[in-house]
Steps between C-alpha positions, in 0.01 A plus 500: 500500500427823683728604787335657803694801632529587868720748682496606863591855394146555367171440679379142513183428305185572700309224324546179302736638234871559432687830503588424138524216251768465234432297185696489175705808589198711596424615855142567605477673837198497721365841587700672771351733755692720744561239769834552673663154518652555846168586663239344274306827508426789270678790667465785249163672492538697177520397134863601455624315808301192407621511140863518620447188712320316219788571262758387759302177547483442125873569466575225752270250330653579160851465643411159647371406152824595327380821339433867575288799403695558178359174364134564586277471193155556656360645820151501639429765762199524727413821687240533771442858379568609141561852634835359623609430140745792475662443840525128426669568164766719666627207706430226242704691241810496723503120485343413164709695251487281188131583433349150475137441409272591790143493624399720792150486642311611807339225705245500779728347766843344538618247759579635848367843407794565266493803272699338217588157362738427212583178315758457226607266224874498428745300294821350636723517192 
């Protein structure tokens, strides 16, 4: 049976979904945007600030799931502007150091006007 993950140290879901689900030792996170948990708002207005917040949010969800960035096997990254790719990578690379598989695409829009959204798949063992 899948375990739904929730932590107050990351933003609550803004729709009918869980922050993450763990099944058979694998954690699947929902996409995280740069919402600051304490305020419920996106406070950074640039790609680097938003990426920092996204990675902090993901770190908290992974921690609540019993894992961390070192056990991430796949990421999917969404950018509102592909021109932000380099600046995004600078921050992403500080957190994701094991070089998992990754997809990174530009999209037309993200929720709440976010500039970046990242989801990960990680193992717990």
